[in-house]
VOZA-158319 format. One record per residue (C-alpha): x, y, z negated; residue in one letter; residue number from 1. Coordinates in steps of 0.5 Angstrom, whole numbers, plus 2048, in hexadecimal, padded with zeros to 3 digits. Example, Ala and Ser with C-alpha at 12.3 -4.5 7.8 and 13.67 -1.06 7.14 Angstrom:
% residues 2
X/Y/Z/rest/nr
819/7F7/7F0/A/1
81B/7FE/7F2/S/2
% end
This chain:
% residues 611
X/Y/Z/rest/nr
7ED/806/82F/M/1
7E8/809/82B/K/2
7E7/811/82C/R/3
7EA/813/825/R/4
7F0/80F/826/E/5
7F1/812/82D/L/6
7F1/819/82A/L/7
7F6/817/824/K/8
7FA/814/82A/A/9
7FA/81B/82E/M/10
7FC/81F/828/A/11
802/81B/828/A/12
804/81C/82F/L/13
80A/820/82E/P/14
80D/819/82C/L/15
80C/816/832/L/16
813/816/835/P/17
816/814/82E/L/18
811/80E/82E/L/19
813/80C/836/M/20
81A/80C/834/R/21
819/807/82F/S/22
815/802/833/G/23
80F/804/836/A/24
80F/803/83D/T/25
809/808/83F/S/26
805/80E/83C/A/27
7FF/80A/83A/R/28
803/805/836/E/29
806/80A/833/A/30
800/80D/831/V/31
7FD/807/82F/T/32
803/806/82A/A/33
802/80D/827/I/34
7FB/80A/826/A/35
7FD/804/823/A/36
802/808/81E/K/37
7FC/80C/81C/G/38
7F8/806/81A/R/39
7FE/802/817/S/40
800/801/80F/R/41
806/804/80C/V/42
80C/801/809/R/43
811/804/804/P/44
815/809/807/G/45
80F/80B/80C/D/46
80C/812/80D/P/47
806/811/809/G/48
808/80C/804/W/49
806/80E/7FD/P/50
80A/813/7F9/L/51
80C/811/7F2/A/52
807/816/7EF/G/53
802/813/7F3/Q/54
804/80C/7F0/W/55
804/80F/7E9/E/56
7FD/811/7EA/Q/57
7FB/80A/7EC/L/58
7FE/808/7E6/K/59
7FA/80C/7E2/R/60
7F4/80A/7E5/D/61
7F5/803/7E4/V/62
7F7/804/7DC/G/63
7FE/803/7DD/G/64
7FD/7FC/7E1/R/65
801/7FE/7E7/L/66
807/7F9/7E8/L/67
80D/7FB/7ED/Q/68
80F/7F3/7EF/L/69
816/7F0/7F0/E/70
817/7E8/7F1/S/71
81A/7E5/7EA/P/72
81F/7E2/7EF/F/73
821/7E9/7F2/A/74
827/7EA/7EE/R/75
829/7E2/7ED/C/76
82F/7E3/7F1/A/77
832/7E9/7ED/M/78
830/7E6/7E6/S/79
82F/7DE/7E7/P/80
82E/7DF/7DF/A/81
829/7E4/7DF/D/82
823/7E3/7DA/S/83
81E/7E5/7E0/V/84
821/7E0/7E5/C/85
822/7DB/7E0/A/86
81B/7DA/7DD/Q/87
819/7DA/7E4/A/88
81D/7D4/7E6/L/89
81B/7D1/7DF/K/90
814/7D1/7E1/H/91
814/7D0/7E8/L/92
810/7CA/7E8/D/93
80B/7CD/7E3/N/94
805/7CF/7E8/P/95
802/7D3/7E2/F/96
808/7D7/7E1/A/97
809/7D9/7E9/L/98
801/7DB/7E8/G/99
803/7E0/7E3/D/100
809/7E3/7E7/N/101
806/7E8/7EC/P/102
80C/7E8/7F0/A/103
80B/7E0/7F1/L/104
807/7DC/7F5/T/105
805/7D4/7F4/Q/106
808/7D3/7FB/T/107
80F/7D6/7FC/S/108
80E/7D6/804/G/109
80D/7D2/80A/W/110
813/7D1/80F/A/111
813/7D6/815/D/112
80D/7D9/812/A/113
80D/7DD/80C/W/114
811/7DD/805/T/115
80F/7DF/7FF/S/116
811/7E7/7FE/Q/117
80D/7EB/7F9/P/118
809/7F1/7FA/S/119
80C/7F8/7F8/A/120
807/7FA/7F3/Y/121
801/7F6/7EF/A/122
7FB/7F8/7EC/V/123
7FB/7F3/7E6/A/124
7F3/7F4/7E6/A/125
7EF/7F3/7DF/E/126
7E9/7F6/7E1/N/127
7E5/7F8/7E7/T/128
7E7/7FF/7E7/A/129
7EE/7FD/7E8/D/130
7EC/7F9/7EE/V/131
7E8/7FF/7F1/V/132
7EE/804/7F0/A/133
7F3/7FF/7F3/A/134
7EE/7FE/7F9/V/135
7ED/806/7FA/N/136
7F5/807/7F9/F/137
7F6/802/7FF/A/138
7F1/805/804/R/139
7F3/80C/802/K/140
7FB/80B/803/H/141
7FA/806/809/R/142
7FD/800/805/L/143
7FE/7F9/806/R/144
7F9/7F6/801/L/145
7FA/7EF/7FE/V/146
7F6/7EB/7F9/V/147
7F9/7E5/7F5/K/148
7F4/7E1/7F0/G/149
7F7/7DA/7EF/G/150
7FD/7DB/7F4/G/151
7FC/7D5/7F8/H/152
7FB/7D7/7FF/S/153
7FF/7D2/804/Y/154
7FE/7D8/809/Q/155
802/7DD/805/G/156
7FC/7E2/804/T/157
7FE/7E2/7FC/S/158
803/7E7/7FD/D/159
806/7EC/803/A/160
80D/7F0/802/P/161
80C/7F8/802/D/162
804/7F7/800/S/163
800/7F9/7FA/L/164
7FE/7F2/7F6/L/165
7F7/7F2/7F2/I/166
7F9/7ED/7ED/W/167
7F3/7EB/7E8/P/168
7F6/7E5/7E4/R/169
7F4/7E9/7DE/H/170
7ED/7E9/7E0/M/171
7EB/7E2/7DE/N/172
7E5/7E2/7DA/K/173
7E0/7DC/7DB/V/174
7D9/7DD/7D9/T/175
7D3/7D7/7D9/L/176
7CC/7D9/7DA/H/177
7C6/7D5/7D9/D/178
7C1/7D9/7DD/A/179
7C5/7DD/7E2/F/180
7C1/7E0/7E8/V/181
7C5/7E4/7ED/A/182
7C4/7EC/7ED/Q/183
7BE/7EE/7F1/G/184
7BC/7E7/7F2/C/185
7B6/7E7/7EC/A/186
7B0/7E3/7EE/G/187
7B4/7E0/7F4/R/188
7B8/7DC/7F0/E/189
7B7/7D8/7EA/A/190
7BC/7D8/7E4/P/191
7C1/7D3/7E4/Q/192
7C8/7D1/7E1/H/193
7CE/7D4/7E3/A/194
7D5/7D7/7E2/V/195
7D8/7DE/7E3/T/196
7DF/7DE/7E4/I/197
7E4/7E4/7E5/E/198
7E9/7E4/7EA/A/199
7EF/7E2/7E7/G/200
7EC/7DC/7E4/A/201
7EF/7D5/7E6/M/202
7EB/7CF/7E7/W/203
7EE/7CC/7E1/S/204
7EB/7D2/7DD/D/205
7E5/7D1/7E0/A/206
7E5/7C9/7DF/Y/207
7E7/7CA/7D8/D/208
7E1/7CF/7D6/A/209
7DB/7CC/7DB/V/210
7DD/7C4/7DA/T/211
7E1/7C3/7D4/T/212
7DE/7C8/7CF/K/213
7D7/7C9/7D3/G/214
7D6/7C2/7D5/G/215
7D3/7C4/7DC/R/216
7D6/7C3/7E3/Y/217
7D9/7C9/7E8/V/218
7DB/7C7/7EF/Q/219
7E2/7C9/7EF/G/220
7E9/7C7/7F2/G/221
7ED/7C1/7F0/G/222
7F4/7C5/7EE/C/223
7F3/7C8/7E8/T/224
7F7/7CF/7E9/T/225
7F4/7D1/7EF/V/226
7F0/7D7/7EF/G/227
7E8/7D7/7EE/V/228
7E7/7DD/7F3/P/229
7EC/7DB/7F9/G/230
7E9/7D3/7F9/L/231
7E2/7D6/7F9/V/232
7E3/7DB/7FF/Q/233
7E6/7D5/803/S/234
7E1/7D0/802/G/235
7E3/7CC/7FC/G/236
7E3/7C5/7FC/F/237
7E5/7C1/7F5/G/238
7E5/7BA/7F3/S/239
7DE/7B9/7F3/F/240
7DB/7BD/7F9/S/241
7D7/7B7/7FC/K/242
7D2/7B8/7F6/N/243
7D3/7BF/7F4/W/244
7D5/7C3/7FB/G/245
7DA/7C8/7FC/T/246
7DB/7CE/7F7/A/247
7D9/7D3/7FC/A/248
7D2/7CF/7FD/A/249
7D1/7D0/7F6/N/250
7D3/7D7/7F5/L/251
7CD/7DB/7F2/L/252
7D0/7E2/7F2/Q/253
7D6/7E6/7F3/A/254
7D9/7ED/7F1/E/255
7DD/7F0/7F6/V/256
7E1/7F6/7F7/V/257
7E1/7F8/7FF/T/258
7E5/7FC/803/A/259
7E2/802/801/D/260
7E3/801/7FA/G/261
7DC/800/7F8/K/262
7DA/7FA/7F4/V/263
7D5/7F6/7F7/R/264
7D0/7F0/7F4/I/265
7D0/7EB/7F9/A/266
7CB/7E6/7F9/N/267
7C5/7E2/7FD/A/268
7C1/7E9/7FC/C/269
7C6/7EE/7FC/T/270
7CB/7EF/801/H/271
7C9/7E8/804/P/272
7CE/7E9/80A/D/273
7D4/7EA/805/L/274
7D2/7E5/801/F/275
7D2/7E0/806/W/276
7D8/7E2/809/G/277
7DB/7E1/802/I/278
7D9/7DA/802/K/279
7DF/7D7/806/G/280
7E1/7DD/80A/G/281
7E8/7DC/807/G/282
7EB/7E0/802/G/283
7ED/7E7/802/G/284
7EA/7E9/809/S/285
7E3/7EC/806/L/286
7E5/7F0/800/G/287
7E8/7EF/7F9/T/288
7E4/7EA/7F4/I/289
7E2/7EC/7ED/I/290
7DF/7E7/7EB/R/291
7DB/7E1/7ED/L/292
7D4/7DD/7EA/T/293
7D4/7D6/7EC/L/294
7CE/7D1/7EB/R/295
7D0/7CB/7E6/T/296
7CD/7C4/7E5/F/297
7CB/7BF/7E0/E/298
7D1/7BB/7DF/L/299
7D1/7B4/7E0/P/300
7D4/7AF/7DB/E/301
7D9/7AC/7DE/V/302
7DF/7AE/7E3/F/303
7E4/7A9/7E5/G/304
7EA/7A8/7EA/A/305
7ED/7A2/7EE/V/306
7F4/7A2/7EF/F/307
7F9/79D/7F3/G/308
7FD/79B/7F9/S/309
7FD/796/7FE/I/310
803/794/802/K/311
802/790/809/A/312
807/78B/80B/A/313
807/78D/812/S/314
804/793/817/D/315
7FF/78E/819/D/316
7FD/78D/812/A/317
7FD/794/811/F/318
7F8/795/816/R/319
7F3/790/814/R/320
7F4/793/80D/L/321
7F2/79A/810/I/322
7EC/797/813/A/323
7EA/793/80D/K/324
7EA/79A/809/A/325
7E6/79E/80E/M/326
7E1/798/80E/A/327
7E1/798/807/F/328
7E0/7A0/806/Y/329
7DB/7A0/80B/R/330
7D7/79A/807/S/331
7D8/79C/800/A/332
7DB/7A3/7FF/L/333
7D8/7A7/804/F/334
7D3/7AA/7FF/N/335
7D3/7AF/7F9/P/336
7D6/7AB/7F4/H/337
7DD/7AB/7F7/W/338
7E2/7B1/7F9/G/339
7EA/7B2/7FA/E/340
7EE/7AE/7FE/Q/341
7F2/7A8/802/M/342
7F9/7A9/804/S/343
7FC/7A6/80A/F/344
804/7A5/80A/R/345
809/7A3/810/G/346
80B/79E/80B/S/347
805/79A/80C/N/348
802/79C/805/T/349
7FB/79E/804/L/350
7FB/7A3/7FE/N/351
7F4/7A3/7FA/I/352
7F2/7A9/7F6/S/353
7EB/7A9/7F5/M/354
7E6/7AC/7F0/V/355
7DF/7AB/7EE/F/356
7D9/7AD/7EA/Q/357
7D2/7AB/7E9/G/358
7D5/7A3/7E8/L/359
7D7/7A0/7E2/T/360
7DE/79D/7E2/Q/361
7DB/796/7E3/S/362
7D7/798/7E9/Q/363
7DD/79B/7EC/A/364
7E1/795/7EB/E/365
7DB/791/7EF/Q/366
7DB/796/7F4/V/367
7E3/795/7F5/W/368
7E3/78D/7F4/A/369
7E1/78B/7FB/P/370
7E7/78F/7FE/F/371
7EC/78D/7F9/L/372
7EA/786/7FA/D/373
7EC/786/801/W/374
7F2/789/800/V/375
7F4/784/7FB/R/376
7F2/77E/800/A/377
7F7/780/805/S/378
7FF/77F/804/S/379
800/785/809/D/380
7FE/78A/803/Y/381
801/78B/7FC/R/382
7FF/790/7F7/F/383
805/795/7F7/A/384
801/798/7F1/K/385
7FB/794/7EE/P/386
7F5/797/7EF/V/387
7F2/79A/7E9/Q/388
7EB/79C/7E7/V/389
7EA/7A1/7E2/L/390
7E4/7A5/7DF/A/391
7E4/7AA/7D9/L/392
7DE/7AF/7D6/P/393
7DD/7B4/7DC/A/394
7DE/7B9/7D6/R/395
7E5/7B7/7D5/H/396
7E7/7B8/7DD/F/397
7EB/7BE/7DC/W/398
7EC/7BE/7D4/D/399
7F3/7BF/7D3/A/400
7F3/7BD/7CC/E/401
7F0/7B6/7CE/F/402
7F5/7B5/7D4/F/403
7FB/7B7/7CF/R/404
7F8/7B1/7CA/E/405
7F6/7AC/7CF/H/406
7FA/7AD/7D6/A/407
7FF/7B2/7D5/P/408
803/7AF/7DB/H/409
7FD/7B2/7E0/L/410
7FD/7B9/7DE/V/411
803/7BF/7DD/V/412
802/7C4/7D8/A/413
804/7CB/7D8/D/414
80A/7CB/7D4/D/415
80B/7D2/7D2/R/416
80A/7D4/7CB/P/417
803/7D7/7CA/G/418
801/7D4/7D0/A/419
7F9/7D2/7D0/P/420
7F8/7CB/7CE/A/421
7F3/7CA/7D4/H/422
7F9/7CC/7D9/H/423
7FA/7C5/7DC/V/424
7FC/7C3/7E3/L/425
7FB/7BC/7E6/W/426
801/7B9/7E6/A/427
800/7B7/7EE/G/428
800/7BE/7F0/D/429
806/7C0/7ED/Q/430
80A/7BF/7F3/E/431
806/7C5/7F6/Q/432
809/7CA/7F1/V/433
80D/7CF/7F5/G/434
80E/7CA/7FB/W/435
811/7CD/801/F/436
80C/7CA/807/I/437
80F/7C7/80D/H/438
808/7C5/810/S/439
801/7C5/80E/Y/440
7FB/7C3/813/Q/441
7F4/7C0/812/S/442
7EE/7BE/816/A/443
7E7/7BC/814/W/444
7E5/7B5/816/L/445
7DE/7B4/818/P/446
7DA/7AF/815/A/447
7D8/7AC/81C/A/448
7DF/7A9/81C/L/449
7DC/7A4/816/L/450
7D7/7A1/81A/Q/451
7D8/79A/81C/P/452
7D9/79C/823/G/453
7DE/7A1/822/Q/454
7E2/79E/81C/Q/455
7E7/79B/821/S/456
7E9/7A2/824/R/457
7EA/7A5/81D/L/458
7EE/79F/81B/V/459
7F2/7A0/821/D/460
7F3/7A7/820/A/461
7F5/7A6/818/L/462
7FA/7A1/81A/F/463
7FD/7A5/820/A/464
7FE/7AB/81B/A/465
801/7A7/815/S/466
806/7A5/81A/R/467
809/7AC/81B/Q/468
807/7AF/813/W/469
804/7AD/80D/G/470
7FD/7B1/80C/F/471
7F7/7B1/807/S/472
7EF/7B0/809/L/473
7EC/7B5/803/H/474
7E5/7B2/803/F/475
7E2/7B7/7FE/N/476
7E4/7BD/804/K/477
7DF/7BA/809/G/478
7D8/7BB/807/L/479
7D5/7B5/80B/A/480
7D2/7AF/807/G/481
7D1/7B5/801/G/482
7CB/7B7/7FD/A/483
7C6/7BA/801/A/484
7C5/7C0/7FD/D/485
7CC/7C1/7FD/A/486
7CD/7C1/805/I/487
7C7/7C6/805/E/488
7CA/7CB/801/R/489
7D0/7CA/805/A/490
7CD/7CC/80B/R/491
7CB/7D3/809/D/492
7D2/7D4/808/T/493
7D8/7D7/80D/A/494
7DC/7D1/80D/T/495
7DD/7CD/813/H/496
7D7/7CA/815/P/497
7DB/7C3/817/Q/498
7DB/7C2/80F/V/499
7D4/7C0/80F/L/500
7D5/7BA/813/D/501
7DC/7B8/811/A/502
7DE/7B2/80D/F/503
7E5/7B4/80B/A/504
7EA/7BA/80C/L/505
7F1/7B7/80F/A/506
7F7/7BA/80C/I/507
7FE/7B9/80F/C/508
804/7BD/80B/A/509
80B/7BE/809/S/510
80F/7C2/805/S/511
816/7C4/801/G/512
818/7C6/7FB/E/513
816/7CD/7F8/P/514
81A/7D3/7FC/A/515
818/7D9/7FA/F/516
81D/7DF/7FD/P/517
823/7E0/7F8/G/518
822/7DA/7F4/M/519
829/7D6/7F3/P/520
82A/7D1/7F8/N/521
823/7D2/7FC/A/522
825/7D0/803/Q/523
81E/7CE/806/P/524
820/7C8/80B/E/525
81E/7CB/811/L/526
820/7C6/816/A/527
81D/7C0/812/R/528
817/7C4/811/A/529
816/7C5/819/R/530
817/7BE/81A/R/531
812/7BC/815/E/532
80D/7C1/818/A/533
80E/7BE/81F/A/534
80D/7B7/81C/T/535
807/7BA/819/I/536
804/7BD/81F/D/537
804/7B6/822/K/538
801/7B3/81D/A/539
7FB/7B8/81D/M/540
7FB/7B7/824/E/541
7FA/7B0/823/A/542
7F4/7B1/81E/L/543
7F1/7B6/823/R/544
7F0/7B1/829/V/545
7EA/7AE/824/A/546
7E8/7B5/822/A/547
7E9/7BA/828/P/548
7E7/7C1/826/G/549
7E8/7C0/81F/A/550
7E8/7C6/81A/G/551
7EC/7C8/814/S/552
7EB/7C9/80D/Y/553
7EE/7D1/80C/V/554
7F1/7D0/806/S/555
7F5/7C9/808/E/556
7F7/7CA/80F/S/557
7FC/7CC/815/D/558
7FF/7D3/814/Y/559
801/7D3/81B/F/560
7FA/7D1/81E/L/561
7F8/7D4/824/H/562
7F1/7D5/825/D/563
7F0/7D6/81D/W/564
7E9/7D9/81E/Q/565
7E6/7D3/821/Q/566
7EA/7CE/81D/G/567
7E8/7D1/816/F/568
7E1/7D4/817/W/569
7DE/7D1/81D/G/570
7D8/7D4/820/S/571
7D8/7D8/819/H/572
7DE/7DD/81B/Y/573
7D9/7E2/81F/A/574
7D5/7E3/819/K/575
7DB/7E4/814/L/576
7DE/7E9/819/A/577
7D8/7ED/819/A/578
7D8/7ED/811/V/579
7DF/7EF/811/K/580
7DE/7F5/816/R/581
7D8/7F7/812/K/582
7DB/7F7/80B/Y/583
7E3/7F8/80D/D/584
7E3/7FC/814/P/585
7EA/7FE/813/D/586
7ED/7F7/811/G/587
7EF/7F9/80A/L/588
7EF/7F2/808/F/589
7F4/7EE/80C/F/590
7F6/7E7/80B/V/591
7FA/7E2/810/H/592
7F4/7DF/815/H/593
7EF/7E2/811/G/594
7E8/7E5/814/V/595
7EA/7EB/818/G/596
7F2/7EA/818/S/597
7F2/7E9/81F/E/598
7F2/7F1/81F/A/599
7F8/7F2/81C/W/600
800/7F0/81D/S/601
802/7E9/819/A/602
805/7ED/813/D/603
7FE/7F1/812/G/604
801/7F8/813/F/605
7FF/7FA/81A/T/606
7F9/7FB/81D/R/607
7F9/7F8/824/L/608
7F1/7F9/826/H/609
7EA/7FA/823/D/610
7E7/7F3/820/A/611
% end
């Protein structure tokens, strides 16, 4: 215990008898409890919770943009026909509507872990001064502080009960640059094409401005409703990461409000340690992002995709199919042209959902021909869905109007009146809208497993895992086999070093229907969830036989991961912890399993020890 904390505790010594009667078994424990209480955050009703007049002052400071939050489902039981409840239920499958409500998140909860519950208040920030005012208010009054960008956090870090929320949804400006130079880097960095994106923007906003309208490429996320800052801070993989790297690796500059309320510019020349930490150190741990600037790239002529499904007639035939698929991947797809995934199901089915760049449709068809000919040549296999190779001009890859006209079944639009025309979601991502997670785990698989002498270990592990639960290999979420410059940029980020040598990220998960608290008939199937979680544990254990010590991607990982510091960041964690101590020594920014969170109670309200 530090001296100043001991002195504070001694000042409260008259309370010792009371504390000991309440459960402390010794004077030392009681003193420690007093010290911890002095470092705890406050909740509504606690001494120190801001008075009404203080909240009013904050409201004036942020131009009236202070909101007192309540879930739209809070009054459904009393008045099922209530318009607020009815509207929320009507748009429950619309991720844009969920994002536009500061009381809701894109995930409704995780079995035995957390449920989506709104903050007490939110600052609907529209400028930097609003964010600074919120940070200063939270620090001064010892409040739990939360930031919600896109609200996609599987770990529940986009909301917290009894907290103050910074909600920058309306800060969504996107600005393109032809010759950007980071602040303080003149003469050290050459001007380059870039894009500056504000904290509330989603990737649909970024792609519309950069690609559809600007004819350039920016490395972002596959799901269009994910918030830009959250993805970048967690590493940030997209469909074409094998060629252009991670979003974090392409960050040129960040404007961030740190725990002391100061606005800092972080780049390679100014606050380089903070800049490095933002590049993959996890969202919400080091500060609040105001805007980010990312490099952009020349857009290729064509983007394309390969979709289909192959079913094997027996377990033995499925194992041979897995072996053929992995050998084919190593010989033909293990390069910067290809991304996305193959899925392996217990029904002895291989699902293919791959994308490509830098190839024509004809070239892509030639790549796949030997594998598909092998499938057709055996009666052990049939195409549950024909394998199709599709291509389109790259500029139309996120062009909502193009898809509405040519392939409306592939996208789902924001159906609310007046919604921006470019707000569309890939149809395949809609199952995640509002979902209640039963289990979610990931593991990076090293490229060494693709070597001929190791492939049998890989195939054995994939087949054994598929006997337990279905899973996917996301090839774009491992950089091995990718472009050399993309790998080199990623080397200078806080993302787990294993990503540099991984050929794929294996993801195994299960979920149920949306179950926001208060929602009519929202009853999470906890017994089923626990059974599925136990089965997924077994599937991941089978995969880790081939990849012992495999790390996880922080944004797509197990809420209950025990050694999360090593699992998320490996050898980078010590450096990240030092950055945290420098810029946020009192732990104002707390998220579950975020840098420095081990110093706090699970709910983030009680300081257990110094980080």
